[in-house]
C-alpha beads as a LAMMPS data file, in Angstrom:
LAMMPS data file: protein, C-alpha beads

82 atoms
81 bonds

1 atom types
1 bond types

-500.0 500.0 xlo xhi
-500.0 500.0 ylo yhi
-500.0 500.0 zlo zhi

Masses

1 110.0

Atoms # bond

1 1 1 21.513 -7.079 -15.182
2 1 1 20.702 -3.643 -16.515
3 1 1 21.279 -0.435 -14.645
4 1 1 18.338 1.771 -13.782
5 1 1 19.399 4.489 -16.247
6 1 1 19.351 1.895 -19.060
7 1 1 15.848 0.779 -18.051
8 1 1 14.623 4.357 -17.893
9 1 1 16.109 5.093 -21.338
10 1 1 14.403 2.005 -22.816
11 1 1 11.081 3.158 -21.395
12 1 1 11.487 6.604 -22.933
13 1 1 12.328 8.621 -19.834
14 1 1 14.014 11.930 -20.381
15 1 1 17.271 12.374 -18.452
16 1 1 16.231 15.990 -17.903
17 1 1 12.937 14.981 -16.287
18 1 1 12.275 16.192 -12.744
19 1 1 13.735 14.100 -9.948
20 1 1 10.244 13.499 -8.583
21 1 1 9.289 11.655 -11.786
22 1 1 12.402 9.508 -11.598
23 1 1 11.802 8.783 -7.896
24 1 1 8.179 7.837 -8.541
25 1 1 9.203 5.423 -11.292
26 1 1 11.835 3.710 -9.152
27 1 1 9.436 3.601 -6.190
28 1 1 6.828 1.941 -8.411
29 1 1 9.347 -0.636 -9.675
30 1 1 10.376 -1.571 -6.133
31 1 1 6.803 -1.798 -4.876
32 1 1 5.575 -3.854 -7.836
33 1 1 8.482 -6.290 -7.717
34 1 1 8.873 -6.789 -3.955
35 1 1 5.672 -5.428 -2.435
36 1 1 7.749 -3.173 -0.182
37 1 1 6.623 0.415 0.334
38 1 1 9.613 2.715 -0.102
39 1 1 10.149 6.272 1.104
40 1 1 11.982 8.377 -1.475
41 1 1 14.702 10.892 -0.551
42 1 1 12.390 13.837 -1.264
43 1 1 9.677 12.297 0.944
44 1 1 12.196 11.782 3.754
45 1 1 13.323 15.397 3.394
46 1 1 9.712 16.647 3.519
47 1 1 9.014 14.562 6.639
48 1 1 12.191 15.805 8.343
49 1 1 11.343 19.444 7.585
50 1 1 7.680 19.166 8.619
51 1 1 7.277 16.474 11.293
52 1 1 4.083 18.135 12.565
53 1 1 2.323 17.416 9.241
54 1 1 2.903 13.665 9.531
55 1 1 -0.249 11.885 10.621
56 1 1 0.201 9.008 13.036
57 1 1 -2.001 6.087 12.096
58 1 1 -3.976 4.406 14.836
59 1 1 -3.417 0.718 15.370
60 1 1 -6.051 -1.438 13.674
61 1 1 -8.950 -2.757 15.726
62 1 1 -10.003 -6.385 15.415
63 1 1 -13.681 -6.590 14.558
64 1 1 -15.829 -9.344 16.013
65 1 1 -19.152 -10.620 14.783
66 1 1 -21.806 -12.600 16.610
67 1 1 -21.804 -15.673 14.370
68 1 1 -23.982 -18.549 15.511
69 1 1 -22.457 -21.903 16.300
70 1 1 -22.979 -24.000 13.176
71 1 1 -23.143 -27.245 15.155
72 1 1 -26.050 -26.099 17.336
73 1 1 -29.566 -26.396 15.953
74 1 1 -31.679 -23.280 15.491
75 1 1 -34.012 -22.546 18.415
76 1 1 -36.842 -21.302 16.226
77 1 1 -39.844 -23.605 15.804
78 1 1 -40.938 -21.943 12.549
79 1 1 -41.096 -24.149 9.455
80 1 1 -39.532 -23.138 6.181
81 1 1 -41.982 -22.033 3.505
82 1 1 -41.377 -23.405 0.027

Bonds

1 1 1 2
2 1 2 3
3 1 3 4
4 1 4 5
5 1 5 6
6 1 6 7
7 1 7 8
8 1 8 9
9 1 9 10
10 1 10 11
11 1 11 12
12 1 12 13
13 1 13 14
14 1 14 15
15 1 15 16
16 1 16 17
17 1 17 18
18 1 18 19
19 1 19 20
20 1 20 21
21 1 21 22
22 1 22 23
23 1 23 24
24 1 24 25
25 1 25 26
26 1 26 27
27 1 27 28
28 1 28 29
29 1 29 30
30 1 30 31
31 1 31 32
32 1 32 33
33 1 33 34
34 1 34 35
35 1 35 36
36 1 36 37
37 1 37 38
38 1 38 39
39 1 39 40
40 1 40 41
41 1 41 42
42 1 42 43
43 1 43 44
44 1 44 45
45 1 45 46
46 1 46 47
47 1 47 48
48 1 48 49
49 1 49 50
50 1 50 51
51 1 51 52
52 1 52 53
53 1 53 54
54 1 54 55
55 1 55 56
56 1 56 57
57 1 57 58
58 1 58 59
59 1 59 60
60 1 60 61
61 1 61 62
62 1 62 63
63 1 63 64
64 1 64 65
65 1 65 66
66 1 66 67
67 1 67 68
68 1 68 69
69 1 69 70
70 1 70 71
71 1 71 72
72 1 72 73
73 1 73 74
74 1 74 75
75 1 75 76
76 1 76 77
77 1 77 78
78 1 78 79
79 1 79 80
80 1 80 81
81 1 81 82
């Protein structure tokens, strides 16, 4: 198994690139391989320094639709026009 610095070198990443670029690449690799959303160290630091800027998401609401019962016959007496 290759180390992350070997993978980054093979993909042409510059070792002198900003940490944010390196974090974004690793975050993308983790998300694309496992489907897990990851918080990077710089994101954690930003959240810790500015907790008031973090938006709390509301819990999702289950939508309901008034579907008709497929086993019951329609009550309309209109005939279909062909």
